[in-house]
C-alpha positions as CSV (number, residue, x, y, z in Angstrom):
1,M,10.8,-13.9,6.5
2,P,9.4,-13.0,3.1
3,R,8.1,-9.5,2.7
4,L,4.9,-8.7,0.8
5,P,3.9,-5.3,-0.4
6,A,1.7,-3.4,2.2
7,P,-2.0,-3.5,1.4
8,D,-3.0,-0.4,-0.6
9,A,-6.1,0.4,1.4
10,P,-7.0,-0.2,5.1
11,Q,-9.2,-3.2,5.7
12,P,-12.6,-2.9,7.3
13,A,-12.2,-2.2,11.0
14,R,-14.1,-3.8,13.8
15,Q,-17.1,-1.6,14.1
16,P,-20.5,-1.7,15.8
17,I,-23.7,-2.2,13.8
18,P,-26.0,0.8,14.3
19,G,-29.3,0.1,16.1
20,K,-28.1,-3.1,17.7
21,S,-27.6,-4.0,21.3
22,F,-23.9,-4.4,22.3
23,R,-21.6,-5.9,24.9
24,M,-18.0,-5.2,25.5
25,T,-15.6,-8.0,24.5
26,A,-11.9,-8.5,24.1
27,T,-11.8,-11.8,22.2
28,W,-11.3,-12.5,18.6
29,S,-14.3,-13.8,16.7
30,P,-14.1,-17.0,14.7
31,H,-14.1,-15.0,11.5
32,E,-11.3,-12.7,12.7
33,L,-9.2,-15.7,13.8
34,Q,-9.7,-17.3,10.4
35,C,-8.6,-14.1,8.6
36,I,-5.5,-13.9,10.8
37,D,-4.7,-17.6,10.6
38,T,-4.9,-17.8,6.8
39,A,-2.8,-14.6,6.3
40,R,0.9,-15.4,5.5
41,E,1.8,-12.2,7.3
42,L,0.2,-9.7,9.6
43,Y,1.0,-6.0,9.3
44,I,1.5,-4.2,12.6
45,A,1.8,-0.5,13.3
46,V,2.7,0.3,16.9
47,K,0.9,3.3,18.3
48,R,2.8,6.3,19.6
49,A,1.8,8.0,22.9
50,D,-0.4,10.4,21.0
51,G,-2.2,7.6,19.2
52,T,-0.7,8.1,15.8
53,L,0.7,5.0,14.1
54,R,4.3,4.2,13.4
55,R,5.1,2.5,10.0
56,W,3.5,-0.8,9.1
57,T,5.8,-3.8,9.6
58,P,5.0,-7.2,8.2
59,I,5.5,-10.1,10.7
60,W,4.6,-13.7,10.9
61,V,1.6,-14.5,13.1
62,V,0.0,-17.6,14.5
63,C,-3.2,-18.5,16.3
64,A,-3.0,-21.0,19.2
65,G,-6.5,-21.8,20.3
66,T,-8.5,-18.6,20.4
67,Q,-5.4,-16.4,20.9
68,V,-3.1,-14.5,18.5
69,Y,0.7,-14.5,18.9
70,V,3.7,-12.9,17.2
71,R,7.4,-13.3,17.8
72,T,10.6,-11.9,16.6
73,W,14.0,-13.7,16.3
74,Y,15.4,-12.2,19.4
75,R,14.4,-9.8,22.2
76,R,15.5,-6.2,21.6
77,D,14.6,-2.7,22.6
78,T,14.7,-1.3,19.1
79,G,12.5,-1.5,16.0
80,W,8.9,-2.5,16.0
81,F,9.4,-4.9,18.9
82,G,11.0,-2.3,21.2
83,H,8.2,0.2,20.4
84,A,5.6,-2.6,21.0
85,L,7.0,-3.3,24.4
86,R,6.9,0.3,25.4
87,S,3.6,1.3,23.9
88,R,1.5,-1.9,24.5
89,R,-0.9,-0.7,21.8
90,A,-1.0,-1.2,18.0
91,R,-3.2,-1.6,15.0
92,V,-2.9,-4.8,13.0
93,R,-4.2,-5.8,9.6
94,V,-4.6,-8.8,7.4
95,P,-6.8,-9.2,4.3
96,G,-10.4,-8.8,5.5
97,L,-9.5,-7.3,9.0
98,E,-8.0,-4.2,10.6
99,A,-8.1,-3.9,14.4
100,D,-6.7,-2.1,17.3
101,V,-4.9,-4.3,19.8
102,T,-3.4,-4.3,23.2
103,I,0.0,-6.1,23.4
104,E,0.8,-8.4,26.2
105,D,4.4,-9.6,26.7
106,V,4.0,-13.3,27.6
107,G,7.7,-14.1,27.1
108,E,8.3,-17.8,27.4
109,G,5.0,-18.3,29.2
110,T,4.2,-21.8,30.3
111,A,5.8,-24.9,28.7
112,E,2.3,-25.9,27.3
113,L,1.8,-22.4,25.8
114,G,5.3,-22.4,24.3
115,E,4.8,-25.8,22.7
116,S,1.4,-24.7,21.3
117,I,2.9,-21.6,19.7
118,D,5.9,-23.5,18.4
119,T,3.6,-26.1,16.9
120,A,1.5,-23.4,15.3
121,Y,4.6,-21.8,13.7
122,G,5.8,-25.1,12.4
123,T,2.4,-26.0,11.0
124,K,1.8,-22.6,9.3
125,Y,5.3,-21.9,8.0
126,G,6.9,-25.3,7.7
127,S,9.8,-26.7,9.6
128,A,12.5,-25.1,7.5
129,G,10.9,-21.6,7.5
130,S,10.0,-21.5,11.1
131,T,13.3,-22.8,12.6
132,S,14.3,-19.3,13.8
133,M,10.9,-18.7,15.4
134,V,10.9,-21.8,17.6
135,T,14.2,-21.2,19.4
136,A,14.5,-20.5,23.1
137,S,15.6,-16.9,22.2
138,A,12.6,-16.4,20.0
139,A,10.2,-17.8,22.6
140,T,11.2,-15.0,25.0
141,T,9.8,-12.5,22.5
142,T,6.3,-13.9,22.4
143,L,3.6,-11.3,22.3
144,R,-0.1,-11.9,22.6
145,L,-2.3,-9.5,20.5
146,I,-5.6,-8.9,22.2
147,P,-8.3,-7.0,20.4
148,E,-9.2,-3.8,22.2
149,P,-12.7,-3.9,23.7
150,E,-15.3,-2.3,21.5
151,A,-19.0,-2.6,20.9
152,Q,-19.9,-6.0,19.5
153,P,-23.3,-7.6,19.0
154,A,-24.7,-9.1,22.2
């Protein structure tokens, strides 16, 4: 997986607009999905128990429908993936977006979900580049990134 330099400055976070009415939501907006889908890599920093961030790690990311997914080559209890499984909380960033997320371990999920994510990896990264990300071993590492609920316009 190619590594790009980390962004120099944090991207704008999801924030409420003062003086507006709000509802709670835990879905990605169309704009956020576009930012994520067009980014070659997503940077993830897993949160420690005290809320501080671990180091930023670049990973490949795909959108399948209105959901955001990441995988690693194989399931392990170390590195960013192991920390993500234990913490279930992180901050992610791509150009134009920085957001706190809840991490859901979906593993292989349903056959339909797996096919959708495999297709998304193949489409985004090409068949040669995504080969290691569409194996049975990689499928067991599938994580869904869910934006943490926060005030959004009603």
